[in-house]
Each structure stands twice: as C-alpha cells, then as structure tokens.
C-alpha angles and dihedrals in degrees: 000000000000090000091054091050091049092050090057122072095243151328095288092061092043094054093041089056091046091055091050095052103036129066131195122230089250090051092050092047090054092049092050092050095047116086131259093045104214095167132103114196113209122197109204096185120108120282094257092056091047091049092052092056141327144164109287111265094014119143119228109233108157110213094247091057096045098099091053089051099054092097092056097050120094119247091198096063134068108251116213113196124200140172134181107299147330093290094052112101097189095093091054090050091048092048090051093050092047093047090050088056093051101260122141102240144171132183121232109237111231094009124222093333093061092042092054094039088062090055096247119155117286129185134193123222118260121219089254093050092049093053098043119106115215 
C-alpha cells in the first residue's frame, strides 16, 4: 500500500482512488436492490467458507481459480470482489487481477464479516448450487 501512495502525487489522489475502487456493505446493498442490477458479486474465499454462508447471489470463485474463470465473467457488469474480513487481502488481489484484465471492479470493504455484522441477508449453498457449473 505504501508503494501505491508513493507512486501518486499525494494523499488526495490516493484517497480519491480508494473511494473509486472500494465499496461499503451499505453501498453494495443499495446497488443490488436498485434495478437494473448490473453487479456481479464474486466471493474469492474457499468453497467451504462460501458454502457456510455468502452474500445472496454471489458467485464462488476462489482466488486460486480466478484466472481460469476470466472467460466466464461478464465485462458489461461491475464486479464486486470480497473475502472474509478487513484483514483478508484476497479481495484486493482479485480486484487487481480483474482490473488488469479489463474488468470494472470494486472491493467490498470489510468483506463477508462486515456484511453479516450489519445484519444483511446471508445465504448458505445448497447441494445443487455447489455442484452447478456456471
């Protein structure tokens, strides 16, 4: 993070960029509720974590499988990547990889922990959902 800040000309540019590429749970909830829904939520945690609970409608794309999934992700939607919590760096890594491939992407601040802490809807994977290929 320090390297990114040094590459910019100052704190104003750094924080402006941060606001553009990060989204709060409340902001994501508003986007998901507002038609038309042009957002794809991507959970980059492992499959077991996804199965135990995730943001409704999220796709499970564990970080290590992300490059193989590029072809199946929509270029016409905003992709919001999340992982477990604020300390998890996987969503930032996923967002970087997606941005490098030309996707519009944001990272969910606080991840799944912050989403669920706020009492927003959570769903667990069904056996059918887990076995479906998308």
